[in-house]
ROKETOR-516540 format. One record per atom (N, C-alpha, C, O): x, y, z; residue in three letters. Coordinates in Angstrom, 2 decimals. Layout:
% residues N
+---------+---------+---------+------+
|      px |      py |      pz | resn |
+---------+---------+---------+------+
|       X |       Y |       Z |  ALA |
...
+---------+---------+---------+------+
% end
This chain:
% residues 137
+---------+---------+---------+------+
|      px |      py |      pz | resn |
+---------+---------+---------+------+
|   40.48 |   58.61 |  -77.31 |  MET |
|   39.21 |   58.03 |  -77.22 |  MET |
|   38.04 |   58.80 |  -77.88 |  MET |
|   38.01 |   60.02 |  -78.02 |  MET |
|   37.17 |   58.00 |  -78.23 |  VAL |
|   35.91 |   58.70 |  -78.82 |  VAL |
|   34.82 |   58.43 |  -77.80 |  VAL |
|   34.71 |   57.34 |  -77.25 |  VAL |
|   33.97 |   59.48 |  -77.57 |  LYS |
|   32.93 |   59.25 |  -76.49 |  LYS |
|   31.67 |   58.71 |  -77.39 |  LYS |
|   31.44 |   59.09 |  -78.54 |  LYS |
|   30.96 |   57.82 |  -76.68 |  SER |
|   29.69 |   57.28 |  -77.27 |  SER |
|   28.69 |   57.08 |  -76.18 |  SER |
|   28.99 |   56.46 |  -75.17 |  SER |
|   27.42 |   57.64 |  -76.38 |  THR |
|   26.46 |   57.40 |  -75.44 |  THR |
|   25.60 |   56.26 |  -75.77 |  THR |
|   25.14 |   56.16 |  -76.91 |  THR |
|   25.34 |   55.35 |  -74.84 |  VAL |
|   24.61 |   54.07 |  -75.07 |  VAL |
|   23.51 |   54.22 |  -74.14 |  VAL |
|   23.67 |   54.74 |  -73.04 |  VAL |
|   22.34 |   53.76 |  -74.55 |  ARG |
|   21.30 |   53.58 |  -73.55 |  ARG |
|   20.90 |   52.07 |  -73.23 |  ARG |
|   20.67 |   51.32 |  -74.18 |  ARG |
|   20.84 |   51.65 |  -72.10 |  PHE |
|   20.53 |   50.49 |  -71.55 |  PHE |
|   19.31 |   50.46 |  -70.61 |  PHE |
|   18.88 |   51.45 |  -70.02 |  PHE |
|   18.80 |   49.18 |  -70.53 |  SER |
|   17.65 |   49.08 |  -69.63 |  SER |
|   18.10 |   49.16 |  -68.17 |  SER |
|   19.25 |   48.86 |  -67.85 |  SER |
|   17.26 |   49.54 |  -67.35 |  GLU |
|   17.60 |   49.69 |  -65.92 |  GLU |
|   18.24 |   48.38 |  -65.29 |  GLU |
|   19.21 |   48.43 |  -64.53 |  GLU |
|   17.63 |   47.28 |  -65.65 |  THR |
|   17.84 |   45.90 |  -65.33 |  THR |
|   19.26 |   45.69 |  -65.72 |  THR |
|   20.01 |   45.29 |  -64.83 |  THR |
|   19.75 |   45.87 |  -66.88 |  VAL |
|   21.02 |   45.71 |  -67.51 |  VAL |
|   22.18 |   46.55 |  -66.72 |  VAL |
|   23.29 |   46.08 |  -66.47 |  VAL |
|   21.73 |   47.90 |  -66.35 |  MET |
|   22.59 |   48.74 |  -65.71 |  MET |
|   22.80 |   48.28 |  -64.13 |  MET |
|   23.88 |   48.38 |  -63.54 |  MET |
|   21.63 |   47.77 |  -63.57 |  ASP |
|   21.78 |   47.13 |  -62.13 |  ASP |
|   22.94 |   45.96 |  -62.15 |  ASP |
|   23.81 |   45.82 |  -61.29 |  ASP |
|   22.77 |   45.23 |  -63.22 |  ARG |
|   23.91 |   44.21 |  -63.13 |  ARG |
|   25.14 |   44.62 |  -63.36 |  ARG |
|   26.05 |   44.03 |  -62.77 |  ARG |
|   25.42 |   45.62 |  -64.18 |  VAL |
|   26.63 |   46.10 |  -64.47 |  VAL |
|   27.15 |   46.95 |  -63.21 |  VAL |
|   28.35 |   46.95 |  -62.96 |  VAL |
|   26.34 |   47.58 |  -62.52 |  GLU |
|   26.86 |   48.15 |  -61.21 |  GLU |
|   27.08 |   47.20 |  -60.04 |  GLU |
|   27.81 |   47.52 |  -59.11 |  GLU |
|   26.33 |   45.86 |  -60.11 |  GLU |
|   26.82 |   44.87 |  -59.17 |  GLU |
|   28.28 |   44.51 |  -59.68 |  GLU |
|   29.13 |   44.48 |  -58.79 |  GLU |
|   28.64 |   44.28 |  -60.77 |  LEU |
|   29.98 |   43.86 |  -61.10 |  LEU |
|   30.92 |   45.00 |  -60.84 |  LEU |
|   32.07 |   44.75 |  -60.48 |  LEU |
|   30.53 |   46.21 |  -60.98 |  VAL |
|   31.58 |   47.36 |  -60.63 |  VAL |
|   31.56 |   47.47 |  -58.99 |  VAL |
|   32.61 |   47.80 |  -58.44 |  VAL |
|   30.50 |   47.21 |  -58.29 |  GLU |
|   30.60 |   47.13 |  -56.83 |  GLU |
|   31.54 |   45.97 |  -56.48 |  GLU |
|   32.50 |   46.16 |  -55.75 |  GLU |
|   31.26 |   44.81 |  -57.00 |  GLY |
|   32.28 |   43.68 |  -56.72 |  GLY |
|   33.51 |   43.72 |  -57.09 |  GLY |
|   34.19 |   42.71 |  -56.94 |  GLY |
|   34.03 |   44.80 |  -57.62 |  GLU |
|   35.38 |   45.14 |  -58.01 |  GLU |
|   35.79 |   44.18 |  -59.16 |  GLU |
|   37.00 |   43.94 |  -59.24 |  GLU |
|   34.93 |   43.58 |  -60.09 |  THR |
|   35.26 |   42.89 |  -61.06 |  THR |
|   35.73 |   44.04 |  -62.11 |  THR |
|   36.80 |   43.89 |  -62.69 |  THR |
|   35.04 |   45.03 |  -62.31 |  PHE |
|   35.33 |   46.27 |  -63.05 |  PHE |
|   35.61 |   47.45 |  -62.24 |  PHE |
|   35.04 |   47.55 |  -61.15 |  PHE |
|   36.47 |   48.42 |  -62.65 |  SER |
|   36.54 |   49.52 |  -61.84 |  SER |
|   35.50 |   50.62 |  -62.15 |  SER |
|   35.17 |   51.45 |  -61.30 |  SER |
|   34.99 |   50.59 |  -63.42 |  SER |
|   33.86 |   51.46 |  -63.60 |  SER |
|   32.88 |   51.08 |  -64.75 |  SER |
|   33.27 |   50.28 |  -65.59 |  SER |
|   31.71 |   51.57 |  -64.83 |  LYS |
|   30.86 |   51.10 |  -65.92 |  LYS |
|   31.41 |   51.38 |  -67.29 |  LYS |
|   31.04 |   50.67 |  -68.23 |  LYS |
|   32.24 |   52.32 |  -67.48 |  SER |
|   32.86 |   52.60 |  -68.64 |  SER |
|   33.93 |   51.46 |  -69.13 |  SER |
|   34.19 |   51.19 |  -70.30 |  SER |
|   34.43 |   50.91 |  -68.04 |  GLU |
|   35.50 |   49.88 |  -68.23 |  GLU |
|   34.73 |   48.57 |  -68.72 |  GLU |
|   35.13 |   47.90 |  -69.68 |  GLU |
|   33.51 |   48.24 |  -67.95 |  PHE |
|   32.74 |   47.07 |  -68.27 |  PHE |
|   32.19 |   47.47 |  -69.65 |  PHE |
|   32.25 |   46.51 |  -70.41 |  PHE |
|   31.78 |   48.33 |  -70.10 |  GLN |
|   31.33 |   48.59 |  -71.51 |  GLN |
|   32.48 |   48.42 |  -72.58 |  GLN |
|   32.23 |   47.86 |  -73.64 |  GLN |
|   33.67 |   48.87 |  -72.30 |  ARG |
|   34.67 |   48.90 |  -73.16 |  ARG |
|   35.08 |   47.48 |  -73.31 |  ARG |
|   35.37 |   46.98 |  -74.39 |  ARG |
|   35.07 |   46.80 |  -72.08 |  PHE |
|   35.42 |   45.37 |  -72.24 |  PHE |
|   34.29 |   44.51 |  -72.95 |  PHE |
|   34.68 |   43.55 |  -73.61 |  PHE |
|   33.01 |   44.75 |  -72.88 |  ALA |
|   31.90 |   44.01 |  -73.49 |  ALA |
|   32.15 |   44.27 |  -74.91 |  ALA |
|   32.14 |   43.32 |  -75.69 |  ALA |
|   32.35 |   45.41 |  -75.31 |  VAL |
|   32.44 |   45.75 |  -76.79 |  VAL |
|   33.64 |   45.08 |  -77.55 |  VAL |
|   33.56 |   44.62 |  -78.69 |  VAL |
|   34.71 |   45.08 |  -76.81 |  GLU |
|   35.97 |   44.52 |  -77.31 |  GLU |
|   35.88 |   43.00 |  -77.36 |  GLU |
|   36.34 |   42.34 |  -78.29 |  GLU |
|   35.28 |   42.49 |  -76.32 |  PHE |
|   35.10 |   40.90 |  -76.30 |  PHE |
|   34.29 |   40.56 |  -77.37 |  PHE |
|   34.63 |   39.62 |  -78.08 |  PHE |
|   33.24 |   41.18 |  -77.62 |  VAL |
|   32.24 |   40.80 |  -78.73 |  VAL |
|   33.02 |   40.85 |  -79.88 |  VAL |
|   33.07 |   39.81 |  -80.54 |  VAL |
|   33.63 |   41.82 |  -80.29 |  LEU |
|   34.49 |   42.12 |  -81.55 |  LEU |
|   35.59 |   40.94 |  -81.63 |  LEU |
|   35.79 |   40.33 |  -82.68 |  LEU |
|   36.15 |   40.73 |  -80.68 |  SER |
|   37.10 |   39.66 |  -80.65 |  SER |
|   36.59 |   38.03 |  -81.02 |  SER |
|   37.17 |   37.09 |  -81.57 |  SER |
|   35.43 |   38.18 |  -80.54 |  GLU |
|   34.76 |   36.67 |  -80.73 |  GLU |
|   34.17 |   36.45 |  -82.15 |  GLU |
|   34.11 |   35.33 |  -82.65 |  GLU |
|   33.68 |   37.69 |  -82.84 |  ILE |
|   33.05 |   37.65 |  -84.07 |  ILE |
|   34.04 |   37.93 |  -85.32 |  ILE |
|   33.71 |   37.74 |  -86.49 |  ILE |
|   35.23 |   38.37 |  -84.92 |  ASP |
|   36.04 |   38.96 |  -86.04 |  ASP |
|   37.41 |   38.76 |  -85.65 |  ASP |
|   37.71 |   38.27 |  -84.57 |  ASP |
|   38.31 |   39.15 |  -86.54 |  ASP |
|   39.79 |   38.91 |  -86.18 |  ASP |
|   40.24 |   40.25 |  -85.61 |  ASP |
|   41.23 |   40.89 |  -85.98 |  ASP |
|   39.36 |   40.58 |  -84.68 |  TYR |
|   39.65 |   41.95 |  -83.82 |  TYR |
|   40.79 |   41.53 |  -82.68 |  TYR |
|   40.75 |   40.48 |  -82.03 |  TYR |
|   41.79 |   42.53 |  -82.57 |  GLU |
|   42.66 |   42.33 |  -81.56 |  GLU |
|   42.22 |   43.51 |  -80.46 |  GLU |
|   42.30 |   44.71 |  -80.74 |  GLU |
|   41.80 |   43.08 |  -79.35 |  PRO |
|   41.52 |   44.06 |  -78.31 |  PRO |
|   42.75 |   45.20 |  -78.06 |  PRO |
|   43.94 |   44.94 |  -78.20 |  PRO |
|   42.26 |   46.33 |  -77.71 |  GLU |
|   43.17 |   47.55 |  -77.54 |  GLU |
|   43.20 |   47.74 |  -75.89 |  GLU |
|   44.12 |   48.31 |  -75.31 |  GLU |
|   42.17 |   47.25 |  -75.30 |  MET |
|   42.19 |   47.36 |  -73.95 |  MET |
|   43.13 |   46.80 |  -73.02 |  MET |
|   43.38 |   45.60 |  -73.00 |  MET |
|   43.69 |   47.72 |  -72.19 |  LEU |
|   44.79 |   47.23 |  -71.49 |  LEU |
|   44.39 |   46.05 |  -70.35 |  LEU |
|   43.42 |   46.15 |  -69.61 |  LEU |
|   45.32 |   44.91 |  -70.35 |  ASP |
|   45.04 |   43.82 |  -69.48 |  ASP |
|   43.85 |   43.19 |  -69.99 |  ASP |
|   43.21 |   42.53 |  -69.17 |  ASP |
|   43.38 |   43.25 |  -71.22 |  PHE |
|   42.10 |   42.49 |  -71.66 |  PHE |
|   42.15 |   41.07 |  -71.24 |  PHE |
|   41.16 |   40.71 |  -70.61 |  PHE |
|   43.15 |   40.11 |  -71.46 |  GLU |
|   43.15 |   38.89 |  -71.21 |  GLU |
|   42.94 |   38.60 |  -69.85 |  GLU |
|   42.16 |   37.70 |  -69.52 |  GLU |
|   43.61 |   39.33 |  -68.97 |  ASP |
|   43.35 |   39.20 |  -67.42 |  ASP |
|   41.93 |   39.41 |  -67.12 |  ASP |
|   41.25 |   38.57 |  -66.52 |  ASP |
|   41.50 |   40.56 |  -67.54 |  VAL |
|   40.09 |   40.74 |  -67.28 |  VAL |
|   39.06 |   39.57 |  -67.78 |  VAL |
|   38.15 |   39.14 |  -67.07 |  VAL |
|   39.34 |   39.13 |  -69.08 |  ARG |
|   38.50 |   38.00 |  -69.61 |  ARG |
|   38.56 |   36.92 |  -68.72 |  ARG |
|   37.55 |   36.40 |  -68.27 |  ARG |
|   39.94 |   36.50 |  -68.38 |  ASP |
|   40.08 |   35.40 |  -67.52 |  ASP |
|   39.32 |   35.44 |  -66.05 |  ASP |
|   38.91 |   34.45 |  -65.45 |  ASP |
|   39.22 |   36.66 |  -65.66 |  GLU |
|   38.59 |   36.92 |  -64.30 |  GLU |
|   37.07 |   36.74 |  -64.49 |  GLU |
|   36.43 |   36.10 |  -63.66 |  GLU |
|   36.49 |   37.31 |  -65.56 |  VAL |
|   35.06 |   37.47 |  -65.75 |  VAL |
|   34.69 |   36.08 |  -66.10 |  VAL |
|   33.66 |   35.64 |  -65.59 |  VAL |
|   35.40 |   35.28 |  -66.93 |  PHE |
|   35.06 |   33.88 |  -67.28 |  PHE |
|   35.88 |   32.74 |  -66.65 |  PHE |
|   36.26 |   31.78 |  -67.32 |  PHE |
|   36.14 |   32.86 |  -65.47 |  ALA |
|   36.88 |   32.00 |  -64.62 |  ALA |
|   36.37 |   30.68 |  -64.40 |  ALA |
|   37.12 |   29.71 |  -64.28 |  ALA |
|   35.02 |   30.61 |  -64.35 |  ASP |
|   34.24 |   29.39 |  -63.90 |  ASP |
|   33.61 |   28.86 |  -65.38 |  ASP |
|   33.49 |   27.64 |  -65.49 |  ASP |
|   33.28 |   29.54 |  -66.31 |  ASN |
|   32.69 |   29.29 |  -67.48 |  ASN |
|   33.28 |   29.92 |  -68.72 |  ASN |
|   32.85 |   31.01 |  -69.07 |  ASN |
|   34.22 |   29.34 |  -69.40 |  THR |
|   34.72 |   30.18 |  -70.48 |  THR |
|   33.89 |   29.94 |  -71.67 |  THR |
|   33.52 |   28.80 |  -71.95 |  THR |
|   33.54 |   31.10 |  -72.48 |  PRO |
|   32.56 |   31.10 |  -73.51 |  PRO |
|   33.22 |   30.20 |  -74.44 |  PRO |
|   34.43 |   30.14 |  -74.67 |  PRO |
|   32.16 |   29.38 |  -75.04 |  GLN |
|   32.65 |   28.40 |  -76.29 |  GLN |
|   32.68 |   29.32 |  -77.57 |  GLN |
|   31.88 |   30.24 |  -77.73 |  GLN |
|   33.58 |   29.01 |  -78.39 |  ARG |
|   33.62 |   29.63 |  -79.65 |  ARG |
|   32.88 |   28.67 |  -80.66 |  ARG |
|   32.71 |   27.49 |  -80.34 |  ARG |
|   32.49 |   29.10 |  -81.74 |  ARG |
|   31.62 |   28.02 |  -82.71 |  ARG |
|   32.67 |   27.02 |  -83.08 |  ARG |
|   32.27 |   25.89 |  -83.37 |  ARG |
|   34.06 |   27.28 |  -83.10 |  GLU |
|   34.96 |   26.14 |  -83.78 |  GLU |
|   34.86 |   24.99 |  -82.62 |  GLU |
|   34.99 |   23.79 |  -82.90 |  GLU |
|   34.65 |   25.41 |  -81.43 |  GLU |
|   34.91 |   24.43 |  -80.30 |  GLU |
|   33.32 |   23.89 |  -80.07 |  GLU |
|   33.06 |   23.48 |  -78.94 |  GLU |
|   32.51 |   23.88 |  -80.84 |  PHE |
|   31.16 |   23.36 |  -80.65 |  PHE |
|   31.34 |   21.79 |  -80.64 |  PHE |
|   32.01 |   21.28 |  -81.54 |  PHE |
|   30.84 |   21.11 |  -79.77 |  VAL |
|   31.15 |   19.72 |  -79.50 |  VAL |
|   29.55 |   19.10 |  -79.82 |  VAL |
|   28.72 |   19.23 |  -78.92 |  VAL |
|   29.17 |   18.50 |  -80.98 |  PRO |
|   27.84 |   18.04 |  -81.05 |  PRO |
|   27.54 |   16.88 |  -80.05 |  PRO |
|   28.40 |   16.26 |  -79.43 |  PRO |
|   26.20 |   16.69 |  -79.98 |  GLU |
|   25.82 |   15.48 |  -79.08 |  GLU |
|   26.05 |   14.14 |  -79.64 |  GLU |
|   26.35 |   14.04 |  -80.83 |  GLU |
|   25.96 |   13.25 |  -79.01 |  ASP |
|   26.12 |   11.91 |  -79.61 |  ASP |
|   25.26 |   11.78 |  -80.97 |  ASP |
|   24.04 |   11.96 |  -81.01 |  ASP |
|   26.11 |   11.41 |  -82.13 |  ASP |
|   25.43 |   11.21 |  -83.42 |  ASP |
|   24.31 |   10.24 |  -83.37 |  ASP |
|   23.36 |   10.37 |  -84.15 |  ASP |
|   24.36 |    9.31 |  -82.52 |  ALA |
|   23.17 |    8.29 |  -82.62 |  ALA |
|   21.95 |    9.15 |  -82.32 |  ALA |
|   21.04 |    9.15 |  -83.15 |  ALA |
|   21.84 |    9.88 |  -81.19 |  GLU |
|   20.60 |   10.55 |  -80.89 |  GLU |
|   20.12 |   11.68 |  -81.92 |  GLU |
|   18.95 |   12.03 |  -82.03 |  GLU |
|   21.18 |   12.22 |  -82.67 |  PHE |
|   20.59 |   13.02 |  -83.79 |  PHE |
|   20.02 |   12.36 |  -84.85 |  PHE |
|   19.01 |   12.78 |  -85.41 |  PHE |
|   20.72 |   11.10 |  -85.23 |  TYR |
|   20.18 |   10.35 |  -86.28 |  TYR |
|   18.73 |    9.66 |  -85.95 |  TYR |
|   18.00 |    9.27 |  -86.86 |  TYR |
|   18.40 |    9.56 |  -84.63 |  GLN |
|   17.11 |    9.04 |  -84.15 |  GLN |
|   16.15 |    9.99 |  -84.45 |  GLN |
|   15.12 |    9.72 |  -85.07 |  GLN |
|   16.49 |   11.41 |  -83.93 |  ILE |
|   15.62 |   12.48 |  -84.13 |  ILE |
|   15.35 |   12.69 |  -85.67 |  ILE |
|   14.22 |   12.86 |  -86.13 |  ILE |
|   16.47 |   12.66 |  -86.38 |  ALA |
|   16.22 |   12.80 |  -87.72 |  ALA |
|   15.39 |   11.90 |  -88.52 |  ALA |
|   14.69 |   12.23 |  -89.48 |  ALA |
|   15.55 |   10.64 |  -88.00 |  ALA |
|   14.67 |    9.56 |  -88.73 |  ALA |
|   13.22 |    9.85 |  -88.24 |  ALA |
|   12.34 |    9.85 |  -89.11 |  ALA |
|   12.88 |   10.08 |  -87.05 |  ARG |
|   11.49 |   10.62 |  -86.69 |  ARG |
|   11.05 |   11.68 |  -87.34 |  ARG |
|    9.92 |   11.61 |  -87.81 |  ARG |
|   11.76 |   12.80 |  -87.50 |  VAL |
|   11.26 |   13.88 |  -88.22 |  VAL |
|   10.98 |   13.57 |  -89.60 |  VAL |
|   10.01 |   14.08 |  -90.16 |  VAL |
|   11.82 |   12.68 |  -90.26 |  ARG |
|   11.54 |   12.33 |  -91.55 |  ARG |
|   10.28 |   11.47 |  -91.69 |  ARG |
|    9.60 |   11.66 |  -92.70 |  ARG |
|    9.91 |   10.59 |  -90.84 |  GLN |
|    8.78 |    9.90 |  -90.73 |  GLN |
|    7.63 |   10.57 |  -90.73 |  GLN |
|    6.71 |   10.28 |  -91.49 |  GLN |
|    7.58 |   11.74 |  -89.72 |  PHE |
|    6.44 |   12.50 |  -89.63 |  PHE |
|    6.24 |   13.44 |  -91.03 |  PHE |
|    5.11 |   13.70 |  -91.45 |  PHE |
|    7.33 |   13.87 |  -91.63 |  ALA |
|    7.21 |   14.57 |  -92.74 |  ALA |
|    6.63 |   13.76 |  -94.08 |  ALA |
|    5.80 |   14.24 |  -94.86 |  ALA |
|    7.21 |   12.49 |  -94.17 |  ILE |
|    6.67 |   11.59 |  -95.28 |  ILE |
|    5.09 |   11.40 |  -94.93 |  ILE |
|    4.29 |   11.40 |  -95.86 |  ILE |
|    4.70 |   11.25 |  -93.76 |  ARG |
|    3.25 |   11.08 |  -93.56 |  ARG |
|    2.51 |   12.23 |  -93.47 |  ARG |
|    1.36 |   12.20 |  -93.03 |  ARG |
|    3.11 |   13.39 |  -93.88 |  GLY |
|    2.28 |   14.69 |  -94.05 |  GLY |
|    2.10 |   15.34 |  -92.68 |  GLY |
|    1.29 |   16.27 |  -92.63 |  GLY |
|    2.71 |   15.01 |  -91.61 |  GLU |
|    2.62 |   15.60 |  -90.25 |  GLU |
|    3.54 |   16.64 |  -90.19 |  GLU |
|    4.34 |   16.61 |  -89.26 |  GLU |
|    3.59 |   17.59 |  -91.03 |  ILE |
|    4.60 |   18.50 |  -91.01 |  ILE |
|    4.61 |   19.30 |  -89.63 |  ILE |
|    5.68 |   19.51 |  -89.05 |  ILE |
|    3.61 |   19.67 |  -89.19 |  GLU |
|    3.70 |   20.50 |  -87.95 |  GLU |
|    4.24 |   19.63 |  -86.80 |  GLU |
|    5.05 |   20.20 |  -86.06 |  GLU |
|    3.95 |   18.44 |  -86.54 |  THR |
|    4.32 |   17.53 |  -85.71 |  THR |
|    6.06 |   17.18 |  -85.90 |  THR |
|    6.78 |   16.88 |  -84.95 |  THR |
|    6.47 |   17.29 |  -87.18 |  ALA |
|    8.00 |   17.21 |  -87.29 |  ALA |
|    8.63 |   18.41 |  -86.95 |  ALA |
|    9.74 |   18.35 |  -86.42 |  ALA |
|    7.96 |   19.76 |  -87.22 |  ARG |
|    8.68 |   20.74 |  -86.72 |  ARG |
|    8.55 |   21.02 |  -85.17 |  ARG |
|    9.45 |   21.62 |  -84.58 |  ARG |
|    7.52 |   20.61 |  -84.56 |  ASP |
|    7.62 |   20.57 |  -83.12 |  ASP |
|    8.57 |   19.67 |  -82.37 |  ASP |
|    9.11 |   19.93 |  -81.30 |  ASP |
|    8.69 |   18.45 |  -83.17 |  LEU |
|    9.84 |   17.63 |  -82.51 |  LEU |
|   11.23 |   18.43 |  -82.76 |  LEU |
|   12.02 |   18.41 |  -81.82 |  LEU |
|   11.56 |   19.05 |  -83.81 |  ILE |
|   12.85 |   19.76 |  -83.95 |  ILE |
|   12.89 |   20.99 |  -82.97 |  ILE |
|   13.93 |   21.33 |  -82.41 |  ILE |
|   11.83 |   21.56 |  -82.82 |  ASP |
|   11.92 |   22.74 |  -81.80 |  ASP |
|   12.02 |   22.21 |  -80.41 |  ASP |
|   12.57 |   23.00 |  -79.64 |  ASP |
|   11.69 |   21.31 |  -80.00 |  THR |
|   11.91 |   20.58 |  -78.57 |  THR |
|   13.22 |   20.18 |  -78.37 |  THR |
|   13.67 |   20.18 |  -77.22 |  THR |
|   13.98 |   19.80 |  -79.44 |  HIS |
|   15.39 |   19.29 |  -79.24 |  HIS |
|   16.56 |   20.29 |  -79.53 |  HIS |
|   17.67 |   20.13 |  -79.03 |  HIS |
|   16.22 |   21.39 |  -80.39 |  TYR |
|   17.27 |   22.12 |  -80.98 |  TYR |
|   16.82 |   23.60 |  -81.01 |  TYR |
|   15.65 |   23.87 |  -81.28 |  TYR |
|   17.68 |   24.54 |  -80.73 |  PRO |
|   17.15 |   26.11 |  -80.83 |  PRO |
|   17.26 |   26.42 |  -82.37 |  PRO |
|   18.02 |   25.77 |  -83.09 |  PRO |
|   16.57 |   27.30 |  -82.78 |  ALA |
|   16.34 |   27.68 |  -84.19 |  ALA |
|   17.67 |   27.97 |  -84.74 |  ALA |
|   17.76 |   27.70 |  -85.94 |  ALA |
|   18.74 |   28.43 |  -84.19 |  THR |
|   20.05 |   28.81 |  -84.69 |  THR |
|   21.00 |   27.50 |  -84.74 |  THR |
|   22.02 |   27.58 |  -85.43 |  THR |
|   20.73 |   26.39 |  -84.10 |  ASP |
|   21.51 |   25.23 |  -84.18 |  ASP |
|   21.66 |   24.71 |  -85.67 |  ASP |
|   20.66 |   24.60 |  -86.38 |  ASP |
|   22.92 |   24.39 |  -86.12 |  PRO |
|   22.86 |   23.96 |  -87.46 |  PRO |
|   22.02 |   22.60 |  -87.67 |  PRO |
|   21.51 |   22.35 |  -88.76 |  PRO |
|   21.92 |   21.81 |  -86.64 |  ARG |
|   21.11 |   20.46 |  -86.71 |  ARG |
|   19.64 |   20.88 |  -86.89 |  ARG |
|   18.92 |   20.13 |  -87.54 |  ARG |
|   19.21 |   21.88 |  -86.45 |  SER |
|   17.78 |   22.42 |  -86.60 |  SER |
|   17.64 |   22.83 |  -88.05 |  SER |
|   16.68 |   22.48 |  -88.75 |  SER |
|   18.69 |   23.61 |  -88.47 |  LEU |
|   18.54 |   24.02 |  -89.86 |  LEU |
|   18.30 |   22.96 |  -90.94 |  LEU |
|   17.52 |   22.99 |  -91.89 |  LEU |
|   19.23 |   21.97 |  -90.54 |  LEU |
|   19.35 |   20.72 |  -91.54 |  LEU |
|   17.99 |   19.99 |  -91.50 |  LEU |
|   17.42 |   19.64 |  -92.54 |  LEU |
|   17.47 |   19.75 |  -90.23 |  LEU |
|   16.14 |   19.12 |  -90.12 |  LEU |
|   14.99 |   19.85 |  -90.83 |  LEU |
|   14.18 |   19.25 |  -91.53 |  LEU |
|   14.96 |   21.25 |  -90.61 |  ASP |
|   14.07 |   21.96 |  -91.25 |  ASP |
|   13.97 |   21.94 |  -92.63 |  ASP |
|   12.92 |   22.09 |  -93.27 |  ASP |
|   15.33 |   21.71 |  -93.19 |  ASP |
|   15.41 |   21.56 |  -94.75 |  ASP |
|   14.81 |   20.31 |  -95.25 |  ASP |
|   14.22 |   20.23 |  -96.33 |  ASP |
|   14.98 |   19.25 |  -94.35 |  ILE |
|   14.21 |   17.93 |  -94.54 |  ILE |
|   12.92 |   18.12 |  -94.69 |  ILE |
|   12.38 |   17.79 |  -95.74 |  ILE |
|   12.25 |   18.64 |  -93.72 |  VAL |
|   10.79 |   18.93 |  -93.57 |  VAL |
|   10.40 |   19.75 |  -94.82 |  VAL |
|    9.45 |   19.40 |  -95.53 |  VAL |
|   11.11 |   20.79 |  -95.07 |  GLU |
|   10.60 |   21.67 |  -96.03 |  GLU |
|   10.45 |   20.83 |  -97.47 |  GLU |
|    9.48 |   21.04 |  -98.20 |  GLU |
|   11.45 |   19.92 |  -97.78 |  THR |
|   11.44 |   19.07 |  -98.95 |  THR |
|   10.22 |   18.38 |  -99.06 |  THR |
|    9.72 |   18.39 | -100.18 |  THR |
|    9.63 |   17.78 |  -98.14 |  TYR |
|    8.41 |   16.99 |  -97.91 |  TYR |
|    7.24 |   17.78 |  -98.10 |  TYR |
|    6.31 |   17.38 |  -98.80 |  TYR |
|    7.22 |   19.15 |  -97.40 |  ARG |
|    6.25 |   20.06 |  -97.58 |  ARG |
|    5.96 |   20.39 |  -98.98 |  ARG |
|    4.84 |   20.41 |  -99.50 |  ARG |
|    7.25 |   20.70 |  -99.62 |  ALA |
|    6.99 |   21.22 | -100.91 |  ALA |
|    6.48 |   20.22 | -101.86 |  ALA |
|    5.71 |   20.56 | -102.76 |  ALA |
|    6.90 |   18.83 | -101.69 |  ARG |
|    6.26 |   17.83 | -102.50 |  ARG |
|    4.75 |   17.74 | -102.31 |  ARG |
|    3.99 |   17.59 | -103.26 |  ARG |
|    4.35 |   17.85 | -101.01 |  GLU |
|    2.91 |   17.69 | -100.59 |  GLU |
|    2.19 |   18.91 | -101.26 |  GLU |
|    1.07 |   18.74 | -101.74 |  GLU |
|    2.74 |   20.03 | -101.30 |  GLN |
|    2.05 |   21.11 | -102.04 |  GLN |
|    2.09 |   20.83 | -103.63 |  GLN |
|    1.06 |   20.95 | -104.30 |  GLN |
|    3.07 |   20.54 | -104.10 |  ALA |
|    3.16 |   20.25 | -105.56 |  ALA |
|    2.07 |   19.07 | -105.87 |  ALA |
|    1.32 |   19.15 | -106.84 |  ALA |
|    2.05 |   18.11 | -105.07 |  ASP |
|    1.13 |   16.86 | -105.37 |  ASP |
|   -0.22 |   17.53 | -105.37 |  ASP |
|   -1.01 |   17.23 | -106.26 |  ASP |
|   -0.57 |   18.44 | -104.41 |  ALA |
|   -1.90 |   18.92 | -104.05 |  ALA |
|   -2.28 |   20.00 | -105.48 |  ALA |
|   -3.42 |   20.20 | -105.91 |  ALA |
|   -1.24 |   20.47 | -105.93 |  GLY |
|   -1.57 |   21.39 | -106.99 |  GLY |
|   -1.72 |   20.53 | -108.38 |  GLY |
|   -2.32 |   21.02 | -109.34 |  GLY |
|   -1.14 |   19.26 | -108.44 |  LEU |
|   -1.39 |   18.40 | -109.46 |  LEU |
|   -2.75 |   17.97 | -109.45 |  LEU |
|   -3.41 |   17.94 | -110.49 |  LEU |
|   -3.22 |   17.63 | -108.34 |  ALA |
|   -4.47 |   17.14 | -108.19 |  ALA |
|   -5.66 |   17.92 | -108.42 |  ALA |
|   -6.74 |   17.43 | -108.73 |  ALA |
|   -5.37 |   19.38 | -108.23 |  VAL |
|   -6.34 |   20.23 | -108.61 |  VAL |
|   -6.61 |   20.49 | -110.12 |  VAL |
|   -7.70 |   20.86 | -110.56 |  VAL |
|   -5.44 |   20.26 | -110.91 |  GLU |
|   -5.63 |   20.49 | -112.28 |  GLU |
|   -6.28 |   19.43 | -112.84 |  GLU |
|   -6.54 |   19.43 | -114.04 |  GLU |
+---------+---------+---------+------+
% end
């Protein structure tokens, strides 16, 4: 194995120590190895090398298994369409900030629905700026 030094905030290490004391992990090093291998396995086709990785993962996530992106289940389509229609109405009327506020109150910035709605708003914002540029000339 290769030794690597990592600095964490005191709050993070306090939580790690709680997990070690609670016997979820045998040591801080085991926790850190698990955390790194878990993240790699979630974002890439990485096959964890840690002994008993699946057992540890099942114990750590016994109550709430993390969702992978492929398992994302969107909300009822009707609600999204209602929000999209409202965002479009605000954008058409030139109320760009109101449209963006509506998006921000319903979806996190990384949500694909948020990105789609932002693109809709941007289309109307760009048109508004182009129209303003033509009026100046």
